[in-house]
N, C-alpha and C positions, 0 to 999 in steps of 0.2 A: 915256882912253887909247885911242889908235888903233893898228891892227895892218894890215899890209899883207896883202890877201886872198889873193895869190899864195903867200905863205908859210905859210897854213893848209892842213891836210890836206883833200883833196877829200872823203874819207869822212867826215870829222869835220863838214865844213861842210853836206854834203848830209844826214847825219842829224840834225843840230841845227835845220836849217831844215824838213825833213820832220816831225820830232817835234813841233816848236812848231806847225806848220800843223796837223797832225792834232788835237791837243787844242784848237786854236781852233775848229775847225768840227766836232768830234766831237758837242757838246751839241745842235746845230741838226739832225744827222743822226740822233741818238737820238730827237728828238722826232718826226721823220718816221717812223722805225720804228714807234715806239710807236702813231702815228695809223693805220698800216697795220694794225698787230696788232688794234687796236679795229675796224677794218674788216673783219676777218677775211682779210687778204690777208697771207700771210707774206712778209717782206721779203727771204727768202734764196732765194726760188725764183719763177719766172714773171713775171707783171706786177707783183708786189711789188719783186722786185730791180730791174726795169727803171725803175719809178717811183723807187726810191731813187737809182739810179745817175744819173738825169736830175736830181733834185733836188741831187745831191752836186756836179755841175758847177759852178753859181754859188757853192755855199758854199765849195768848194775855191778857185775863183779869188779870191774875196774873202778867205780865210784865208791863201793863199800871198802875195796882194800886200801885206796887213797885216803879217805875220810878215817878209817880205823887207825891207820899209821900215824897220820898227822895228829889226829885228836887225842890219842892216848900219849903221844911224845909231848904235845903241848901241855895238857892238862895233868897228867898222871907221871910223866917222865919215864915212860915205858916205851921200849922198842920192841915191835912185833916181828917175829920171824915166819917163814913159810907162806903158804897160800892162805893168807887170813880172809882176803876176799871171798874165796870160794867157800871156806868154811862157814862164814857169817851169812852167806847168800843161801846155800841149800838149809841152814836151819831157819833162816828167816822164812824161805819159801814154804817150807813144811808147817810153820806156825801160820803163815798167812792163810794158806789153804784150809787149815783146821778152822781158823776164824771166819773165812768166808762161808764155810759150810754151817758152822754154828749160828752165824749171823742170819743165814738164809732161813733155817728152821726156826730159831728163836724169834727172828723178825716176823716171819708169818703168823706164827703162833700168837705173838703180842697184837698183831693187827687184827686178826680174827677176834680174839677176846676183847680188844678194844672197841672195835666195832659192836659187839653185842652189848657191851656195858653202855656204850654211847645210844645204841637204840633203845635200851630200857629207860635211860635217864631221860632222854628227849621223849619217849612215850609219857613218862610221868610229868614233864613239864607241859606237854600238850593238853593234858587233863586239867591240868590248873589254869593255864593260859591258852585257850582254845585259838587265839589269833596269833599265835607264835609264828613268824615270819620265816619263809624257807631261807633266805640269806644268813639269818642269825642261826638256823637250824645247821646249815652246812658248815658254819665257821666253828660252832660247838661241837659238832660230830669230829671235824678234822682235829681239834685240839685234843678232844678225849681220847683218840687213838694215836696220834702222831707223838705227843709227848712220851708215853710209856715206852714206844718203839726206839725213840731217841735214847731214853735212859738205858734200855737194855742194850743197845748197840754201844753205848758210851762204856758200859760195865764190861762187855765182850773186849772191847779194845783195850781197856785197862789191863785185863786179865792177859791178853796177848803180848802186850808191851811188858807186863812183868815176867812173863815167861822168857820172852827174848831176851831181857836183861839179865836173867839168871844164864841163859847161854852165852850170853856176851862175856859175862865175868868167868865163866869156866873157861872159855876159849881164850881169853887174854891171860889168865893164870897159867895155862899151859903152854901158850905160844910166846909170851912177853917176859922181858926181864928188864929190871931197872938200868938206867944209864947214869953214869957219873958225869957225863958232859956237863958243863956249865950251861947256863940260860943261853948265852950268846951262840954256843955251838949247836944247842938244840933248835934255836931260831932259825939258823942256817940250814939246818937239815930238813925241817919241815917247809921252809921256803922253797928249797931245791926239789922237795918232792911234789910240789904243786907248780912250780915254774922251774924248767931245766936251767942248767948253767949258762946256755947259750939263749938269750932272750932273742936275738936276731933270727936264728934258726926256727925258734918257735913261732915268732911273727910271720916269718915266709911261710912255714907250713900253713899255719892257720888260714892266711890270705889265700895260699893255693887252694885249700880244701873249701873255703868259702866262694871263690870263683868256679870252680869245679861244680859245686852243689848248684850254684846260680844257673850254669849253662844246663845241668841236667834238668833242673825245674823247668826252664823255659822249653827244653826238647819235649818234656813230658805233656806240657800243655796241649790240649786238643786244638785250641784256636789261638791266634795272636790279636785278632781284632774282635770288638763285639759283633753280633749279628742277631737278627730276630730268630725266633724259635720255628723249628719246622712246622709247627701246630698253628702257628699264627699265620692267617692269610692276609697278605698286604693287598689293600685296595688301591687298585691302579686308577687314577684320576684321568678322565679323557680330556683331551684339550679342547677348551672352549673357544668357538670361533668369536671374533669381533662382531658385533651388530651393527648393521648398517641401516641407516633410515630407508633406503630403496627396497633392501630385502623386506623390511617390516612392513612396507606398504604393499609389497606384491603378496606377502603371506596373509595380510588382513584382507585384500581384495579377493584372494582365493578363498578364504574362510567365508566371506560374505557371499561369493558366488556358489559354494557349496551349500550354505545355509538357504539361500534363495531356491536353489533346485530342490531342497528337502521340502521346503513349504509348499512349492508348486506342486510336487508329488503327493503330498498330504492332501492339498486342496482336490487334486483330481480324485483321488480315492474317496473322500468325503461326497463328491458329486456323484459318483458311481453308486456310492451305498444309498443316496437319497432317491436316484433313478430306481433302483431295485425295489426300495420301500415303497414307492409311488405305485409300481406296476401292479402288484396284487390287489391294492384298493380300487384301481380302474377296472380290473376284470370282476371283482365283486360287484361293482355297480352294475 
């Protein structure tokens, strides 16, 4: 059953195409991200993010081209010609950059305004209820500025999808033409677009790529066995000698002898001090 593309909602059309293309290319991007993590390069900052964005470009081109051809052939009976993936990609990239810029400025403005409104509302509540707790204050303030920000971002996302849907319709109108093939032939075409005619070759290629990526992953890992951190100082325990009764008796005797000698020396010192104290008294007499 075919339907006219012009009668489909632009937001619905853009969302369907973007969602399908995202999940088509996401496994490949995930593999690259895992390899970057194995190389100790975080894919969310610096060189890791740059590498991931560079790898994502051909993946997105392939995913958008495949998704657009199969989607419009299946749902609307249209065959797309030319580099449809490249056309949809650069249009979506421009709209995405504009959306991110608008979201950044609009989100920052909404956050600042929301915080000011939240502060004035909480100030009024504290005048009425002086014992207003800190936990409830934080929760209320978070809700008062996060909900407007979410609404602003949602509206911007709908606007971006609406514009991208218009561009998809214009691109499909210029690059697509209806097909007179029956439903069975159309099913065969979009199946072959997703899975080639030689499933054995596809399976062998897929298995070879997985084995190669696994080997590269293990080669990139810095270590293969767990080890303590360099900052952690391992406490080396000294070997404890077994205690023998004879040794204990000798140590006790030596300790007693030392204590006896110390007592004897103390008594001698006390005797000397007493003699010194009695000599001045005898001289005085």
